N, C-alpha and C positions, 0 to 999 in steps of 0.2 A: 468283354468277353471275346476271344478270338476262336474263330472256328476255321479249322484247315489251317495249318501254317508249316512253313519249313522250320525245321529245328535248328538252322544254322545260327551260329553265334558270331556276332560282329564285335569287333573291338571298337572303342569310341574313336579311335583314329580312322578305322574303315568307314564308319559312318560320316565324319567331318569330309573325308575324301570324296565319299559318295555324293554328299550334298553340294560339294564344291565343284565336282564333275558335271553334275546336272546343270547347275547355273552356268558353268563356262560353255558346255555343248549348245545351251539354248540362247546363249549370247545375254543372259541375265547378268548386268555389271552393276547396276545401281540398287540403293535401298529407297524406299521399302521394296522388298521382293515381293511380287504378286504371285501367291500360290495358285490363283485360278488359271492365270497365264500359263504358268509352267504344267499344270495338270493338263489343259487344253493341248499344249505343245506335245506332251507325252501320249496324247490319244485318249485321255480320261475325261469323261463327261463330268460336271459338277453340278448338282441340283440341291436346292434347298428343300428340306422335307419336314413334315410334321409327323412325328413319330407316335406310335401308340403308348410308348413307355417314356415317361418324363426323364428319366435318367439316361437315355441314349443320346449321345452328343453327335454321333457320326458313324458312318458305315462305309466301308469299301467292299465292293462287289465286283469279282470276274467271273464272266461266264465265256469261257474260250477266249477270243480276241477282245470281247467287248469288256470294258471297264469302267465302273462308274464309282463316284463318291456322292454320298448324301449327307448333308449336314444339317442340323437343327436350325430351322428358320428364324427362331425365336433368339438365338445367341447375339452378343455383341459383336462388332466387326472383329476386334482383336482375337475373340474366342473362335469366330468362324475361321479366320486365317491360319490359327494354329491347328485347328481341327483338320482343316483341308490339307495342311503340310503334314500332319500326323498321318493321315489316310495316304498321301502320297508315299510316305514312308513305307507303309504296309506294302504297297505295290512295287516299291523298288527293293525292299528287303525281303519279303515273304511270299512273293507270288508265285512261286514254284508250282503250285498246284493248278491243273487245268481250271478248276472252278474253285474260288475261295471267297470266304466271306470273313470279314473282321468287322465286328459290331462293337463299338466302343461307347462305354458308359462313363459319366462324368469322372468317377474314381480313376479310370484308366489314364486320363489325360492329365493328371497330376502325378503318375507314377514315374520316378526318375531313376529308380534302382531296385534291385531286388531280382531274386531268380524266379519268384512266384509267377511272374509273366513277362518273360524275357522280351517277347515280340512287342509288348506294348511299351516297355522302357526303350527298347531300340526305335521304335516309332516316335516316341517323344524325343530322344536325342536328335534324331534325324530331322524332325521339324525345327527344333531349336537351331540346328546347324544351317538348315536350308533358309530360315526366315532371318537369322542373325550370325551371318557369316563371321566366322572367328576372326580373320584379320581385318574386317570393317569395324566390328565390335572394339577390338583391341585400339585400333587408332582413334576411333570416336572418343573412346573412354578416357584417354590421355587428356584430351581437350576438354570434356565435359564433367566428369565425376558425378554425373546426376542420372540416377536410375530412370527418373520420371522423364527426363529429357530424351534419354536413349530409347526408352519403351515408345514415346511419340514419335520419335525419328523412324523407328524400324516397324512402327505400327503393330506392337505386341503389347500385352499386359505388361504392369510393373512387375508382377509376380514371375512371369516368364522371362523377363529381363534380368531379374535378380538371381533366378537359377541359372541363366547363362553366364552372367558375370561370376557366379560361383564357380561353375563347372570350368571356366577359363581362369580360375584363380587370380581374378581381378578384384 
């Protein structure tokens, strides 16, 4: 569930460019991409949390200049990485309000398309582009052709890598 968002619609290309620009601006040139490092360099605090509701995977909170990401402490590392990148996406794409909360349940992190929740779809695409840079995935796919191997290299789930490869028509 997203609470307070800008209604801006980004193209897939806009999102790819935004993720590329952030990595470039922060000097992140190798994989695996560290989303905690990126969050910290962007001035966002990242904390593990135990939520009262079992289906909450992560949360982005902005209060004035203070920005925080909370992620479910019990998730596996690949899931934590994707959730953090997803929440960075909310910050970078939807932070127009002085105070904004994005509370993401498990179902939101698997949403890749659809108008029912454009902000969640955009944040997922951003997370994929941030953690699995398009050109790097294409280059590695030529030599590997293994979803499992690429998922391990990029430190994402095989499911996330499969979606990324599909999105890149590989």
